[in-house]
N, C-alpha and C positions, 0 to 999 in steps of 0.2 A: 810101285809106280815109277817109271823112269822119267827123265827130264822132258822127253818129247810128249809123253802122255800128260805130264803136268802142264805143259804149255798149251796143249790142245784143250785140256779141261779149263784152264784159265780163259783161253780164247772163247770157248763155248759159253762160259758164264758171262763174259763181258759183251758178247754179241747177241745173246739171246733176248735181251731187252735193254732199253735205256736205263742206265743206273746213275745214281749220284756218285761223286768221288768216294764217299764213305762206303757205299755199297760195293764199289769196285775194290776198295781196299779190303773189305771183309771177305769178298770172294777170293782174292788172291791169298789172303792169310789162311782161309779155310782149305783151299787147294794145296797150299804148302804144308799145312798141318796134316792133311790126308796123306801126302806123299811121305812125310817123315814118320807118321804113326806106324806104318808097316815095319819100320826098322827099330822101334822101341822094344826093349826087353826087360826093363826093371823100373823100380820106383825112383831110383836116383836119376835114371835117364828121363823119366817123366817130369821130375822137378826141374831138371836142367832145361828140358824143352819148354816148360812153362815160363822160365826166366827168359829164354830166348824169344819166345812169342811176345812177352811184355816189351822187350827191347825192340823187336820189329814194329810193334804197335806204336811205340813212342817215336821211332824214326819215321814211320809212315805218316803219323799225324803231323809231325813237323814238316815233312816234305810236302804233304798234301796242302798245307797252309800257304805254300809258295805259289806265286803267279805261274811259274814255270810248270808246276804240276798239272794244272788244268789243260795247258796247251799240249803237254806230252801225252796225257791220258786220252785226250780227244784224238790226237794223232794216232795213238796205238789202236784205239777203237776203230777209227776209219781204216787203218791198215788191215786190221783183223777182218773187217767187213769185206774189204776188197779181196783179201785172200780167200775168204769163204765163197765169194761170188766166183772167183776164178776156179776154185775147186769144183764148184757145182757145174760150171761150163765144161770142165774137163770130163767130169762124170757123164754128163749128157752126151758129149762127143763120143766117148768110149762106148756108151750104150747104143748110139746110132750106128757105130761101126760094127757092133755086134760081138 
């Protein structure tokens, strides 16, 4: 999974339904794990990845506790919804043009 596919997957997860900040965090971590999982080739890498995920979870929990987090995540969700709406408009226009 490349970076573009990862961001699209995260966008899809966050715009498909209203989620709490914790659910958004979990969705982002799952998407990141899915992207990394394809590149893992051994037990040592899996152990390293688990440690990295724990670090991400701790950082995410700390950040999500800040007032800035709610504002940013709300802004990201709104931006993702606007982008999805624009993409739908573009698709409809392209279909109408044939």
